[in-house]
Steps between C-alpha positions, in 0.01 A plus 500: 500500500763536230614824340335397172169448677529843660581659164193333349284640781648847449414484130142414592488798735625726221222376272239563767645844562429589137140389549468733797641787296236439236232486767622831642426665165129425540310819583231336717710335773381722781652406836644181349768727352654525850533121522646474151756769581590320823545171317725668244711657774541167676589322176756768420652460847518124453660530157752756627590275794541201269732696272700632794543162670587300191723772359701490824529120480623508141765757591624302800 
């Protein structure tokens, strides 16, 4: 997998993250809110890790 392919995938994840944020604003989620929050946390971790890894490579 090339760096460009990974960047494209990361952009898709960012778009899906925005969809989850919009879903989280819905008042009738019930217990699904827990799953949405978990998904957001995991996406944030993934995005942070991506930034950390590829920032280190560009500085090397």
